[in-house]
Structures are given as structure tokens and as C-alpha cells.
N, C-alpha and C positions, 0 to 999 in steps of 0.2 A: 500511482495513487491508490488503486484498489488494494494493493498488497499492504500498504501502510494503514489504510482504513480498516481492513480486516484484522491486521495485527493489533490495532488499538481498540477493537470492538468492545471488549469488556469495560473500557473506560469511557467510551464516547457513544455507546449505543443509544441511550435516551436522547442525547442532543441531536444525533443524526436522524433519529425517528421524527423529532420535532421539525428538523430542517426539511425532511421529505414531505411532511404534512404541509409546511409552508409553501413548498414547491408544487403542491398539488399532485404528488406522485401516487399512483394506484397502490393502495395498501398502507401508505404512510409508515414505513418501517425502515430499519437499518438495511435490510435486504433490498427493498425497493430502491433505496438510494444507491447502493452498490450496483444494482442492475442498471440504473440510469447512467452512472459513471461509465460502466462497461459499454453501453450502447452509444453514449456520446463519444467515447474513445474510438469506437469502430467507425462512427460517422465521419469523424475528422481525421481518420486514418493514423491514429497513434498505435504503434506496434503493441501487441499483447505481452510480449516478453522482451526482456532487456537484450536477449541474444539476437533479436530481429534488428537491433540497432547497432550492436557492437559484438565483436568476438570477445567473450569473457571466459576465462578458465577458472578452475578452482583456485589456482595460485593467485589470480587477480582478485578473487573474492577474499582470500586470506589477507591480501595487501590493502584492499579498499575498506574492509570492515572496520579496522581500527580508525581509519581516517574519518569514516562516517560517524563513528561513535564520538570522535573528538570535534566534530563539526559544531560551530557555535549555536546552531539551531536545535541540536539534539536535546539539550536540557529542557526545551519547551515542548517536547513530544508529550502527549497526554499520558502515556504509559512509560514508566521507567524502562530504559533499554540497557541491555548488556552487550558485550562483544558477541556472544552466542546469538542474541536476537538479530544483530546486524548481519551476521553470516547467514542466518535463517532467512531474513528478508531478501538478501541477494539470491539465495538459492531458490526461494519461491518465485521471485521475479524472473529468474532464468528459466524455470520450469513452467511458468504460466499457471502456477498453483496458488490459489488464495488460501489464507489461513482458515 
């Protein structure tokens, strides 16, 4: 989730800031919401990287990215996505690197 949030930041930043204000998060900003998600993920023991859950190779990313792009939910993503975006999101989630 944090990878998709930070990928979509330019499109959703104001809405997420309002959400963090509603939740009463310190600072009420996009960053405070992402920090909250990261802390929650740690508390409930969700792995930080996709590699902590499954062995994924570059070939797997090349195979999965077109499938993710063609997923019926993808058109509803706040920011238009390309195949290169999907590859980048998998790479970021593999490396544990936010956008």
C-alpha cells in the first residue's frame, strides 16, 4: 500500500492530508498518513517488501507487470499508469523503496 500511495501522491495528496486530519494524525499531512500506514503495517507484521513474502525475479516482474496493467481495477487508479509504472512499482516494492 505505501508504494501505491506514494506513486499516486501528486494526484491524491490533498485528499490524503484531509484524511490524516480526520484521523487526528500529528501534522495532518500526506507524510503523516504514510508514516501511520508504515507503523500499522509493522504492528500487524505485514512484510515491508514483496520479497519477504515471495521469491520474485526480474523475469517475474516482466511477466506480472502487463497482468497488473490489465487488471480490471487499474483504470480506477487515481493516476494513469503505464507498463513502465507497473514495472517500477514492483521494483520499488521489491527493494522497499517508496517513490
